[in-house]
DSSP file (Angstrom, degrees, kcal/mol; ACC not computed):
  #  RESIDUE AA STRUCTURE BP1 BP2  ACC     N-H-->O    O-->H-N    N-H-->O    O-->H-N    TCO  KAPPA ALPHA  PHI   PSI    X-CA   Y-CA   Z-CA
    1    1 A M              0   0    0      0, 0.0     2,-0.3     0, 0.0     0, 0.0   0.000 360.0 360.0 360.0 134.9   11.5  -10.6  -31.1
    2    2 A H        -     0   0    0      1,-0.0     2,-0.2     2,-0.0     0, 0.0  -0.629 360.0-134.1 -86.3 141.6   11.9  -10.8  -27.3
    3    3 A N     >  -     0   0    0     -2,-0.3     4,-1.8     1,-0.1     3,-0.3  -0.535  25.8-107.3 -90.1 166.0   15.2  -10.8  -25.7
    4    4 A V  H  > S+     0   0    0      1,-0.2     4,-2.5     2,-0.2     5,-0.2   0.858 117.0  56.1 -60.8 -39.4   16.2  -13.2  -23.0
    5    5 A A  H  > S+     0   0    0      1,-0.2     4,-2.2     2,-0.2    -1,-0.2   0.897 106.9  49.7 -62.7 -40.6   16.2  -10.6  -20.2
    6    6 A S  H  > S+     0   0    0     -3,-0.3     4,-2.2     2,-0.2    -1,-0.2   0.898 111.8  48.0 -65.6 -40.4   12.5   -9.6  -21.1
    7    7 A I  H  X S+     0   0    0     -4,-1.8     4,-2.2     2,-0.2    -2,-0.2   0.911 111.7  50.0 -66.6 -42.6   11.4  -13.3  -21.0
    8    8 A E  H  X S+     0   0    0     -4,-2.5     4,-1.3     2,-0.2    -2,-0.2   0.901 110.1  51.0 -61.6 -40.8   13.2  -13.8  -17.6
    9    9 A M  H  X S+     0   0    0     -4,-2.2     4,-2.8     1,-0.2     3,-0.3   0.916 109.8  49.2 -64.9 -43.2   11.6  -10.7  -16.2
   10   10 A L  H  X S+     0   0    0     -4,-2.2     4,-2.6     1,-0.2    -1,-0.2   0.888 107.3  55.5 -62.2 -38.8    8.1  -11.9  -17.3
   11   11 A Q  H  < S+     0   0    0     -4,-2.2    -1,-0.2     1,-0.2    -2,-0.2   0.805 114.1  41.7 -64.1 -28.3    8.8  -15.3  -15.7
   12   12 A E  H  X S+     0   0    0     -4,-1.3     4,-0.7    -3,-0.3    -2,-0.2   0.888 121.6  37.0 -82.9 -43.1    9.5  -13.5  -12.4
   13   13 A T  H  X S+     0   0    0     -4,-2.8     4,-2.6     1,-0.2     5,-0.2   0.775 103.0  68.4 -87.6 -26.6    6.7  -10.9  -12.4
   14   14 A L  H  X S+     0   0    0     -4,-2.6     4,-2.5    -5,-0.3     5,-0.2   0.935 100.9  47.7 -61.6 -47.6    3.9  -12.9  -13.9
   15   15 A P  H  > S+     0   0    0      0, 0.0     4,-2.4     0, 0.0    -1,-0.2   0.890 112.1  51.8 -60.5 -36.1    3.5  -15.3  -10.9
   16   16 A M  H  X S+     0   0    0     -4,-0.7     4,-2.5     2,-0.2    -2,-0.2   0.951 111.2  46.1 -62.4 -48.4    3.6  -12.3   -8.6
   17   17 A N  H  X S+     0   0    0     -4,-2.6     4,-2.2     1,-0.2    -1,-0.2   0.878 112.6  50.3 -64.1 -38.0    0.8  -10.5  -10.6
   18   18 A L  H  X S+     0   0    0     -4,-2.5     4,-2.4    -5,-0.2    -1,-0.2   0.908 111.2  49.0 -65.5 -41.6   -1.3  -13.7  -10.7
   19   19 A G  H  X S+     0   0    0     -4,-2.4     4,-2.3    -5,-0.2    -2,-0.2   0.905 112.1  48.1 -63.8 -42.3   -0.9  -14.2   -7.0
   20   20 A L  H  X S+     0   0    0     -4,-2.5     4,-2.4     2,-0.2    -1,-0.2   0.882 111.0  51.2 -66.8 -37.8   -1.9  -10.6   -6.3
   21   21 A L  H  X S+     0   0    0     -4,-2.2     4,-2.4     2,-0.2    -2,-0.2   0.921 110.0  49.3 -63.9 -43.8   -4.9  -10.8   -8.6
   22   22 A E  H  X S+     0   0    0     -4,-2.4     4,-2.6     1,-0.2    -2,-0.2   0.912 110.6  51.1 -61.2 -42.0   -6.0  -14.0   -6.8
   23   23 A G  H  X S+     0   0    0     -4,-2.3     4,-2.3     2,-0.2    -2,-0.2   0.911 109.5  49.9 -61.0 -43.6   -5.6  -12.2   -3.5
   24   24 A E  H  X S+     0   0    0     -4,-2.4     4,-2.6     2,-0.2    -2,-0.2   0.913 111.5  48.8 -60.6 -43.6   -7.7   -9.2   -4.7
   25   25 A L  H  X S+     0   0    0     -4,-2.4     4,-1.9     2,-0.2    -2,-0.2   0.920 111.2  48.9 -64.6 -43.4  -10.4  -11.6   -5.9
   26   26 A L  H  <>S+     0   0    0     -4,-2.6     5,-2.8     2,-0.2     4,-0.3   0.900 112.4  48.7 -62.9 -40.5  -10.5  -13.5   -2.6
   27   27 A L  H ><5S+     0   0    0     -4,-2.3     3,-1.4     1,-0.2    -2,-0.2   0.921 110.8  50.2 -65.0 -43.8  -10.7  -10.2   -0.6
   28   28 A A  H 3<5S+     0   0    0     -4,-2.6    -1,-0.2     1,-0.3    -2,-0.2   0.822 108.3  53.8 -63.6 -31.0  -13.5   -9.0   -2.9
   29   29 A E  T 3<5S-     0   0    0     -4,-1.9    -1,-0.3    -5,-0.2    -2,-0.2   0.474 124.7-102.9 -83.3  -1.9  -15.4  -12.2   -2.3
   30   30 A G  T < 5S+     0   0    0     -3,-1.4    -3,-0.2    -4,-0.3     3,-0.1   0.768  85.1 122.8  89.4  26.6  -15.2  -11.8    1.4
   31   31 A W     >< +     0   0    0     -5,-2.8     4,-2.3     1,-0.2     5,-0.2  -0.597  22.9 161.0-117.0  67.2  -12.4  -14.3    2.2
   32   32 A P  H  > S+     0   0    0      0, 0.0     4,-2.4     0, 0.0     5,-0.2   0.862  73.6  53.1 -61.7 -37.4   -9.7  -12.1    3.9
   33   33 A D  H  > S+     0   0    0      1,-0.2     4,-2.3     2,-0.2     5,-0.1   0.920 111.5  46.3 -63.7 -41.8   -7.9  -15.1    5.5
   34   34 A S  H  > S+     0   0    0      2,-0.2     4,-2.6     1,-0.2    -1,-0.2   0.889 110.9  52.9 -66.1 -38.7   -7.5  -16.8    2.2
   35   35 A A  H  X S+     0   0    0     -4,-2.3     4,-2.4     2,-0.2    -2,-0.2   0.919 109.9  48.4 -61.8 -43.6   -6.4  -13.5    0.6
   36   36 A I  H  X S+     0   0    0     -4,-2.4     4,-2.4     2,-0.2    -2,-0.2   0.932 112.0  49.1 -61.7 -46.4   -3.7  -13.1    3.3
   37   37 A N  H  X S+     0   0    0     -4,-2.3     4,-1.5     1,-0.2    -2,-0.2   0.912 112.2  47.5 -61.2 -44.3   -2.5  -16.7    2.8
   38   38 A V  H  X S+     0   0    0     -4,-2.6     4,-1.1     1,-0.2    -1,-0.2   0.931 113.6  47.4 -63.5 -45.4   -2.3  -16.3   -1.0
   39   39 A C  H  < S+     0   0    0     -4,-2.4     3,-0.2     1,-0.2    -2,-0.2   0.875 110.8  51.2 -66.5 -36.4   -0.4  -13.0   -0.8
   40   40 A R  H  < S+     0   0    0     -4,-2.4    -1,-0.2     1,-0.2    -2,-0.2   0.802 111.8  47.7 -70.7 -27.2    2.0  -14.3    1.7
   41   41 A R  H  < S+     0   0    0     -4,-1.5     2,-0.5    -5,-0.2    -1,-0.2   0.651  90.6  99.7 -83.9 -15.9    2.8  -17.4   -0.4
   42   42 A T  S  < S-     0   0    0     -4,-1.1     2,-0.3    -3,-0.2   -26,-0.1  -0.589  75.5-130.4 -77.7 121.9    3.2  -15.2   -3.6
   43   43 A A        -     0   0    0     -2,-0.5   -24,-0.1     1,-0.0    -2,-0.1  -0.541  13.5-155.4 -72.9 131.2    6.9  -14.6   -4.3
   44   44 A V        -     0   0    0     -2,-0.3   -31,-0.1   -28,-0.1    -1,-0.0  -0.913  19.1-138.5-107.9 104.8    7.7  -10.9   -4.9
   45   45 A P        -     0   0    0      0, 0.0   -33,-0.0     0, 0.0   -32,-0.0  -0.308   8.2-130.9 -67.2 145.6   10.9  -10.9   -7.0
   46   46 A V        -     0   0    0      1,-0.1    50,-0.0    50,-0.1    12,-0.0  -0.832  28.9-112.7 -95.0 129.0   13.6   -8.4   -6.2
   47   47 A P        -     0   0    0      0, 0.0    48,-0.2     0, 0.0     2,-0.2  -0.208  29.2-130.3 -59.1 150.4   14.8   -6.4   -9.2
   48   48 A R    >   -     0   0    0      1,-0.1     3,-1.0    48,-0.0     0, 0.0  -0.596  34.1 -81.1 -97.0 163.0   18.4   -7.0  -10.4
   49   49 A M  T 3  S+     0   0    0      1,-0.2    -1,-0.1    -2,-0.2    46,-0.0  -0.277 115.3  26.6 -58.3 146.7   21.0   -4.3  -11.1
   50   50 A G  T 3  S+     0   0    0     -3,-0.1    -1,-0.2     1,-0.1     3,-0.1   0.718  73.7 140.3  74.6  21.4   20.7   -2.7  -14.5
   51   51 A I    X   +     0   0    0     -3,-1.0     3,-2.0     1,-0.2    -2,-0.1   0.836  27.0 157.8 -69.1 -31.9   17.0   -3.4  -14.7
   52   52 A G  G >   +     0   0    0      1,-0.3     3,-1.9     2,-0.2    -1,-0.2  -0.163  64.2  11.2  54.7-125.8   16.5    0.1  -16.3
   53   53 A W  G 3  S+     0   0    0      1,-0.3    -1,-0.3    -3,-0.1     4,-0.1   0.629 122.0  66.8 -64.5 -15.1   13.4    0.5  -18.4
   54   54 A R  G X  S+     0   0    0     -3,-2.0     3,-1.7     1,-0.2     4,-0.5   0.524  70.3  98.8 -84.7  -4.8   11.9   -2.8  -17.1
   55   55 A M  T X>  +     0   0    0     -3,-1.9     3,-1.9     1,-0.3     4,-1.2   0.830  69.0  67.5 -54.4 -37.9   11.5   -1.5  -13.5
   56   56 A P  H 3> S+     0   0    0      0, 0.0     4,-1.4     0, 0.0    -1,-0.3   0.825  90.2  64.8 -54.7 -29.3    7.8   -0.7  -13.9
   57   57 A M  H <4 S+     0   0    0     -3,-1.7    -2,-0.2     1,-0.2    -3,-0.1   0.823 106.2  43.0 -62.1 -29.1    7.2   -4.4  -14.2
   58   58 A Y  H <4 S+     0   0    0     -3,-1.9    -1,-0.2    -4,-0.5    -3,-0.1   0.704 113.0  52.8 -86.9 -21.6    8.4   -4.8  -10.6
   59   59 A S  H  < S+     0   0    0     -4,-1.2    -2,-0.2    -3,-0.2    -1,-0.1   0.643  92.1 115.4 -90.6 -16.6    6.5   -1.7   -9.3
   60   60 A F     <  +     0   0    0     -4,-1.4     2,-0.2     2,-0.1   -43,-0.1  -0.867  47.3  50.0-116.6 147.7    3.0   -2.6  -10.6
   61   61 A P  S    S-     0   0    0      0, 0.0     3,-0.1     0, 0.0    -4,-0.0   0.377  72.7-158.7 -72.5 148.1    0.3   -3.2   -9.6
   62   62 A L  S    S+     0   0    0      1,-0.2     2,-1.5    -2,-0.2    39,-0.5   0.814  80.0  69.7 -71.5 -31.8    0.7   -0.1   -7.5
   63   63 A D        +     0   0    0      1,-0.2    -1,-0.2    37,-0.1     3,-0.1  -0.629  54.0 146.3 -88.6  80.3   -2.0   -1.3   -5.0
   64   64 A R        +     0   0    0     -2,-1.5     3,-0.3     1,-0.2    -1,-0.2  -0.067  35.7 107.3-102.9  32.1   -0.2   -4.1   -3.4
   65   65 A D     >  +     0   0    0      1,-0.2     4,-1.9     2,-0.1     5,-0.2  -0.136  31.0 124.9-103.7  38.4   -1.8   -3.6    0.0
   66   66 A I  H  > S+     0   0    0      1,-0.2     4,-2.4     2,-0.2    -1,-0.2   0.911  70.8  53.9 -62.8 -44.3   -4.1   -6.6   -0.1
   67   67 A V  H  > S+     0   0    0     -3,-0.3     4,-2.4     1,-0.2     5,-0.2   0.945 110.9  43.1 -62.2 -51.1   -2.8   -8.0    3.2
   68   68 A P  H  > S+     0   0    0      0, 0.0     4,-2.3     0, 0.0    -1,-0.2   0.888 114.4  51.7 -64.2 -34.2   -3.3   -4.8    5.3
   69   69 A R  H  X S+     0   0    0     -4,-1.9     4,-2.2     2,-0.2    -2,-0.2   0.868 109.2  51.0 -67.1 -34.2   -6.8   -4.3    3.7
   70   70 A A  H  X S+     0   0    0     -4,-2.4     4,-1.8     2,-0.2    -1,-0.2   0.915 109.7  49.1 -67.6 -43.0   -7.6   -7.9    4.6
   71   71 A F  H  X>S+     0   0    0     -4,-2.4     5,-2.5     2,-0.2     4,-0.6   0.908 110.8  51.0 -61.9 -40.4   -6.6   -7.4    8.2
   72   72 A R  H ><5S+     0   0    0     -4,-2.3     3,-1.2     1,-0.2    -2,-0.2   0.922 108.0  52.1 -61.2 -43.2   -8.7   -4.2    8.2
   73   73 A K  H 3<5S+     0   0    0     -4,-2.2    -1,-0.2     1,-0.3    -2,-0.2   0.851 109.1  50.5 -61.9 -33.9  -11.7   -6.1    6.9
   74   74 A K  H 3<5S-     0   0    0     -4,-1.8    -1,-0.3    -5,-0.1    -2,-0.2   0.574 118.7-113.2 -78.2 -10.0  -11.2   -8.7    9.6
   75   75 A G  T <<5S+     0   0    0     -3,-1.2     2,-1.4    -4,-0.6    -3,-0.2   0.567  77.4 131.9  86.7   9.4  -11.1   -5.9   12.2
   76   76 A E     >< +     0   0    0     -5,-2.5     4,-1.9     1,-0.2     3,-0.1  -0.612  23.2 164.4 -94.3  74.5   -7.5   -6.6   13.1
   77   77 A L  H  >  +     0   0    0     -2,-1.4     4,-2.4     1,-0.2    -1,-0.2   0.854  68.8  55.4 -66.0 -38.2   -6.4   -2.9   12.9
   78   78 A D  H  > S+     0   0    0      1,-0.2     4,-2.1     2,-0.2    -1,-0.2   0.906 109.4  47.9 -62.7 -39.7   -3.1   -3.3   14.7
   79   79 A S  H  > S+     0   0    0      2,-0.2     4,-2.1     1,-0.2    -1,-0.2   0.881 110.3  52.3 -66.8 -37.3   -2.0   -6.0   12.2
   80   80 A A  H  X S+     0   0    0     -4,-1.9     4,-2.4     2,-0.2    -2,-0.2   0.898 108.5  51.2 -63.7 -40.4   -3.1   -3.8    9.3
   81   81 A I  H  X S+     0   0    0     -4,-2.4     4,-2.4     2,-0.2    -2,-0.2   0.919 108.8  50.6 -62.6 -44.7   -1.0   -1.0   10.7
   82   82 A V  H  X S+     0   0    0     -4,-2.1     4,-1.8     1,-0.2    -1,-0.2   0.917 111.4  48.9 -59.0 -44.0    2.0   -3.3   11.0
   83   83 A E  H  X S+     0   0    0     -4,-2.1     4,-2.2     2,-0.2    -2,-0.2   0.899 110.4  49.5 -66.8 -40.8    1.6   -4.3    7.3
   84   84 A Y  H  X S+     0   0    0     -4,-2.4     4,-1.8     1,-0.2    -1,-0.2   0.919 109.9  51.6 -64.4 -41.0    1.2   -0.8    6.0
   85   85 A N  H  < S+     0   0    0     -4,-2.4     4,-0.5     1,-0.2    -1,-0.2   0.874 109.1  51.3 -62.6 -35.3    4.4    0.2    7.9
   86   86 A R  H >< S+     0   0    0     -4,-1.8     3,-1.0     1,-0.2    -1,-0.2   0.917 109.8  49.3 -65.6 -43.0    6.2   -2.7    6.3
   87   87 A L  H 3< S+     0   0    0     -4,-2.2    -2,-0.2     1,-0.2    -1,-0.2   0.806 110.0  52.0 -66.0 -29.3    5.0   -1.6    2.8
   88   88 A L  T 3< S+     0   0    0     -4,-1.8     2,-0.4    -5,-0.2    -1,-0.2   0.517  93.6  90.5 -86.4  -5.1    6.1    1.9    3.4
   89   89 A R    <   -     0   0    0     -3,-1.0     2,-0.5    -4,-0.5    -4,-0.0  -0.743  65.7-146.7 -96.2 138.2    9.6    0.9    4.5
   90   90 A T        -     0   0    0     -2,-0.4     2,-1.0     7,-0.1     7,-0.1  -0.901  14.7-134.8-102.1 128.2   12.5    0.6    2.0
   91   91 A D    >   -     0   0    0     -2,-0.5     3,-1.7     5,-0.2     5,-0.2  -0.729  15.0-166.7 -84.2 106.3   15.1   -2.0    2.8
   92   92 A T  T 3  S+     0   0    0     -2,-1.0    -1,-0.2     1,-0.3     5,-0.0   0.609  81.3  71.6 -71.4 -10.2   18.4   -0.3    2.3
   93   93 A A  T 3  S+     0   0    0     -3,-0.0    -1,-0.3     3,-0.0     2,-0.2   0.591 100.7  50.5 -79.9  -9.7   20.2   -3.7    2.4
   94   94 A T  S <  S-     0   0    0     -3,-1.7    -4,-0.0     2,-0.2     0, 0.0  -0.695  83.6-122.2-119.0 173.5   18.7   -4.5   -1.0
   95   95 A I  S    S+     0   0    0    -48,-0.2     2,-0.5    -2,-0.2    -3,-0.1   0.344  70.1 127.3 -93.6   5.7   18.5   -2.8   -4.4
   96   96 A D        +     0   0    0     -5,-0.2    -5,-0.2     1,-0.1    -2,-0.2  -0.509  22.2 159.9 -68.9 114.4   14.7   -3.0   -4.3
   97   97 A R        +     0   0    0     -2,-0.5    -1,-0.1    -7,-0.1     3,-0.1  -0.366  14.1 169.6-131.9  52.5   13.3    0.5   -4.9
   98   98 A R        -     0   0    0      1,-0.1     2,-0.1   -40,-0.1   -39,-0.1  -0.214  44.1 -94.2 -61.9 155.5    9.8   -0.2   -5.9
   99   99 A L        -     0   0    0    -43,-0.1     2,-0.5     1,-0.0    -1,-0.1  -0.474  36.7-142.8 -66.8 142.1    7.3    2.6   -6.2
  100  100 A I        -     0   0    0     -2,-0.1   -37,-0.1    -3,-0.1   -38,-0.1  -0.951  16.5-122.7-111.2 125.6    5.3    3.1   -3.1
  101  101 A N    >   -     0   0    0     -2,-0.5     3,-2.1   -39,-0.5     4,-0.4  -0.513  12.9-144.4 -67.3 121.3    1.7    4.2   -3.5
  102  102 A P  T >> S+     0   0    0      0, 0.0     3,-1.4     0, 0.0     4,-1.0   0.777  95.5  72.7 -58.2 -26.0    1.1    7.5   -1.7
  103  103 A K  H 3> S+     0   0    0      1,-0.3     4,-2.9     2,-0.2     5,-0.2   0.724  81.1  72.2 -63.1 -19.3   -2.4    6.3   -0.8
  104  104 A F  H <> S+     0   0    0     -3,-2.1     4,-2.4     1,-0.2    -1,-0.3   0.881  95.6  51.6 -62.2 -35.8   -0.8    3.9    1.7
  105  105 A H  H <> S+     0   0    0     -3,-1.4     4,-2.4    -4,-0.4    -1,-0.2   0.914 111.0  47.5 -64.5 -42.6    0.0    6.9    3.9
  106  106 A Y  H  X S+     0   0    0     -4,-1.0     4,-2.0     2,-0.2    -2,-0.2   0.931 113.7  46.5 -63.4 -47.3   -3.6    8.0    3.7
  107  107 A R  H  X S+     0   0    0     -4,-2.9     4,-1.6     1,-0.2    -2,-0.2   0.885 113.1  49.6 -65.0 -38.8   -5.0    4.5    4.5
  108  108 A L  H  X S+     0   0    0     -4,-2.4     4,-2.7    -5,-0.2    -1,-0.2   0.902 107.8  54.4 -65.7 -41.4   -2.5    4.1    7.3
  109  109 A A  H  X S+     0   0    0     -4,-2.4     4,-2.5     1,-0.2    -2,-0.2   0.907 106.8  51.3 -59.1 -42.2   -3.5    7.5    8.8
  110  110 A K  H  X S+     0   0    0     -4,-2.0     4,-2.3     2,-0.2    -1,-0.2   0.881 109.9  49.5 -64.1 -37.3   -7.1    6.4    8.8
  111  111 A L  H  X S+     0   0    0     -4,-1.6     4,-1.9     2,-0.2    -2,-0.2   0.922 110.2  50.1 -66.3 -43.5   -6.2    3.3   10.7
  112  112 A Y  H  X>S+     0   0    0     -4,-2.7     5,-2.4     1,-0.2     4,-0.5   0.914 110.3  51.5 -58.4 -42.3   -4.2    5.3   13.2
  113  113 A E  H ><5S+     0   0    0     -4,-2.5     3,-1.2     1,-0.2    -2,-0.2   0.925 108.2  51.0 -60.5 -45.2   -7.2    7.5   13.6
  114  114 A Q  H 3<5S+     0   0    0     -4,-2.3    -1,-0.2     1,-0.3    -2,-0.2   0.831 111.4  47.7 -63.2 -32.6   -9.5    4.5   14.2
  115  115 A T  H 3<5S-     0   0    0     -4,-1.9    -1,-0.3    -5,-0.1    -2,-0.2   0.460 118.6-110.0 -90.0   0.1   -7.2    3.2   16.9
  116  116 A G  T <<5S+     0   0    0     -3,-1.2     2,-1.5    -4,-0.5    -3,-0.2   0.570  71.1 140.8  86.8   9.2   -6.8    6.6   18.6
  117  117 A S     >< +     0   0    0     -5,-2.4     4,-2.4    -6,-0.2    -1,-0.2  -0.647  20.8 173.1 -87.3  85.5   -3.2    7.2   17.7
  118  118 A V  H  > S+     0   0    0     -2,-1.5     4,-2.9     1,-0.2     5,-0.2   0.903  74.9  50.6 -62.3 -44.7   -3.5   10.9   17.0
  119  119 A D  H  > S+     0   0    0      1,-0.2     4,-2.4     2,-0.2    -1,-0.2   0.915 111.9  47.6 -62.2 -43.0    0.2   11.5   16.5
  120  120 A G  H  > S+     0   0    0      2,-0.2     4,-2.2     1,-0.2    -1,-0.2   0.917 112.9  48.9 -63.0 -43.4    0.5    8.6   14.0
  121  121 A A  H  X S+     0   0    0     -4,-2.4     4,-2.7     2,-0.2     5,-0.3   0.933 111.4  49.1 -62.7 -46.7   -2.6    9.8   12.1
  122  122 A R  H  X S+     0   0    0     -4,-2.9     4,-2.7     1,-0.2     5,-0.2   0.938 111.4  49.5 -57.6 -47.9   -1.3   13.4   11.9
  123  123 A A  H  X S+     0   0    0     -4,-2.4     4,-2.3     1,-0.2    -1,-0.2   0.912 113.9  44.9 -60.6 -43.8    2.2   12.3   10.7
  124  124 A E  H  X S+     0   0    0     -4,-2.2     4,-2.5     2,-0.2    -1,-0.2   0.882 112.8  50.0 -72.5 -37.3    0.7   10.0    7.9
  125  125 A Y  H  X S+     0   0    0     -4,-2.7     4,-2.8     2,-0.2     5,-0.2   0.925 112.1  49.4 -63.7 -42.5   -1.8   12.6    6.8
  126  126 A R  H  X S+     0   0    0     -4,-2.7     4,-2.4    -5,-0.3    -2,-0.2   0.928 111.8  48.0 -60.9 -44.6    0.9   15.2    6.6
  127  127 A R  H  X S+     0   0    0     -4,-2.3     4,-2.3    -5,-0.2    -2,-0.2   0.931 112.9  48.4 -62.5 -45.0    3.2   12.9    4.6
  128  128 A F  H  X S+     0   0    0     -4,-2.5     4,-2.4     1,-0.2    -2,-0.2   0.931 113.5  46.6 -59.7 -46.9    0.3   12.0    2.2
  129  129 A L  H  < S+     0   0    0     -4,-2.8    -1,-0.2     1,-0.2    -2,-0.2   0.837 110.3  53.8 -67.5 -32.3   -0.5   15.7    1.7
  130  130 A E  H >< S+     0   0    0     -4,-2.4     3,-1.0    -5,-0.2    -1,-0.2   0.930 112.0  43.9 -64.9 -45.2    3.1   16.6    1.2
  131  131 A I  H 3< S+     0   0    0     -4,-2.3     3,-0.4     1,-0.2    -2,-0.2   0.893 119.7  42.6 -66.0 -39.5    3.4   13.9   -1.5
  132  132 A W  T >< S+     0   0    0     -4,-2.4     3,-2.2    -5,-0.2    -1,-0.2   0.112  74.9 120.9 -95.1  21.2    0.1   15.0   -3.1
  133  133 A K  T <  S+     0   0    0     -3,-1.0    -1,-0.2     1,-0.3    -2,-0.1   0.762  82.5  40.3 -59.9 -24.7    0.7   18.7   -2.8
  134  134 A N  T 3  S+     0   0    0     -3,-0.4    -1,-0.3    -4,-0.1     3,-0.1   0.189  90.8 123.2-107.2  15.6    0.4   19.1   -6.6
  135  135 A A  S <  S-     0   0    0     -3,-2.2    -3,-0.0     1,-0.2     2,-0.0  -0.283  78.3 -75.9 -73.7 162.6   -2.5   16.6   -7.1
  136  136 A D    >   -     0   0    0      1,-0.1     3,-1.4     2,-0.1    -1,-0.2  -0.344  44.2-126.4 -58.2 136.8   -5.8   17.6   -8.7
  137  137 A V  T 3  S+     0   0    0      1,-0.3    -1,-0.1    -3,-0.1     6,-0.1   0.827 100.5  54.6 -59.1 -38.8   -7.8   19.6   -6.3
  138  138 A G  T 3   +     0   0    0      4,-0.1    -1,-0.3     5,-0.0    -2,-0.1   0.372  69.9 129.2 -85.3   6.1  -11.0   17.5   -6.4
  139  139 A L    <>  -     0   0    0     -3,-1.4     4,-2.2     1,-0.1     3,-0.3  -0.430  58.4-136.8 -65.0 130.6   -9.5   14.1   -5.6
  140  140 A P  H  > S+     0   0    0      0, 0.0     4,-2.7     0, 0.0     5,-0.2   0.865 101.0  51.4 -59.3 -39.8  -11.6   12.6   -2.7
  141  141 A E  H  > S+     0   0    0      2,-0.2     4,-2.7     1,-0.2     5,-0.2   0.893 110.3  50.1 -64.3 -38.4   -8.6   11.3   -0.7
  142  142 A L  H  > S+     0   0    0     -3,-0.3     4,-2.0     2,-0.2    -1,-0.2   0.937 113.3  44.5 -65.1 -47.5   -7.0   14.7   -0.9
  143  143 A T  H  X S+     0   0    0     -4,-2.2     4,-2.0     1,-0.2    -2,-0.2   0.922 116.2  47.3 -62.1 -45.5  -10.1   16.6    0.3
  144  144 A D  H  X S+     0   0    0     -4,-2.7     4,-2.9    -5,-0.2     5,-0.2   0.905 109.9  52.1 -65.2 -43.0  -10.7   14.0    3.1
  145  145 A A  H  X S+     0   0    0     -4,-2.7     4,-2.6     1,-0.2     5,-0.2   0.906 110.0  49.0 -62.1 -41.8   -7.1   14.0    4.3
  146  146 A R  H  X S+     0   0    0     -4,-2.0     4,-2.2     2,-0.2    -1,-0.2   0.926 113.4  47.0 -61.9 -44.5   -7.1   17.8    4.6
  147  147 A K  H  X S+     0   0    0     -4,-2.0     4,-2.0     2,-0.2    -2,-0.2   0.919 114.1  46.7 -64.4 -44.5  -10.4   17.7    6.5
  148  148 A R  H  X S+     0   0    0     -4,-2.9     4,-1.9     2,-0.2    -2,-0.2   0.907 112.0  49.9 -66.5 -41.6   -9.2   14.9    8.8
  149  149 A L  H  X S+     0   0    0     -4,-2.6     4,-2.2    -5,-0.2    -1,-0.2   0.910 109.7  52.1 -63.7 -40.7   -5.9   16.6    9.6
  150  150 A A  H  X S+     0   0    0     -4,-2.2     4,-1.2     1,-0.2    -1,-0.2   0.897 109.6  49.0 -62.2 -39.9   -7.6   19.8   10.4
  151  151 A S  H  <>S+     0   0    0     -4,-2.0     5,-1.1     1,-0.2    -1,-0.2   0.844 110.9  50.6 -70.1 -31.2   -9.9   18.1   12.8
  152  152 A L  H ><5S+     0   0    0     -4,-1.9     3,-1.4     1,-0.2    -2,-0.2   0.853 106.5  54.5 -72.2 -34.2   -6.9   16.4   14.5
  153  153 A K  H 3<5S+     0   0    0     -4,-2.2    -1,-0.2     1,-0.3    -2,-0.2   0.791  97.7  65.8 -68.0 -27.0   -5.1   19.7   14.8
  154  154 A G  T 3<5S-     0   0    0     -4,-1.2    -1,-0.3     2,-0.2    -2,-0.2   0.482 116.3-113.7 -75.2  -0.4   -8.2   21.0   16.6
  155  155 A G  T < 5S+     0   0    0     -3,-1.4     2,-0.4     1,-0.3    -3,-0.1   0.411  82.6 109.0  87.2  -3.5   -7.5   18.6   19.4
  156  156 A K      < -     0   0    0     -5,-1.1     2,-0.7     2,-0.0    -1,-0.3  -0.834  58.3-146.0-107.9 148.4  -10.6   16.5   18.9
  157  157 A L        +     0   0    0     -2,-0.4     2,-0.6    -3,-0.1    -5,-0.1  -0.871  19.3 176.6-115.9  99.2  -10.6   13.0   17.5
  158  158 A E        -     0   0    0     -2,-0.7    -7,-0.1   -10,-0.1    -6,-0.0  -0.905  14.4-158.5-100.0 123.2  -13.6   12.3   15.5
  159  159 A V        -     0   0    0     -2,-0.6     3,-0.1   -45,-0.1    -2,-0.0  -0.771   7.7-170.8-109.8  90.2  -13.4    8.9   14.0
  160  160 A P        -     0   0    0      0, 0.0   -46,-0.0     0, 0.0   -47,-0.0  -0.459  39.3 -90.7 -71.1 152.6  -15.6    8.5   10.9
  161  161 A P              0   0    0      0, 0.0   -51,-0.0     0, 0.0   -47,-0.0  -0.287 360.0 360.0 -64.0 149.2  -15.9    5.0    9.6
  162  162 A I              0   0    0     -3,-0.1   -51,-0.0   -52,-0.1   -52,-0.0   0.455 360.0 360.0 -77.7 360.0  -13.4    3.8    7.0
């Protein structure tokens, strides 16, 4: 039997998950503007105090970066950077403490690299590598981030395509 709190939580998170799924599908189909519009209209509920074991429902899906990926697909890299920075920021005025996908730092670093912001790229690669310091050695993002950071430390900016 479901308790009232679980049903209320599902009523809050199900529309969010459906909206994010629709956004992912639109982006995959090549409709970045529609994906952005759907995601911006999708309400993201803020967890309430005492949420406890139900918090994962508010934190997933972990890849909630549809909007910045859509801007990247459109070639609007500055807008994608703004969106990633928004996703990586915690609003201390709320109790919202969702999990932040570490890959957002990696994706943001690559955008900084593409726009020529070496300092921004270095900082985000370092942050990503710090978070993933105990990750499995063969993960492609980990290997790529190390290689890219090393090339940035060498003073040259080689911008491979994303």
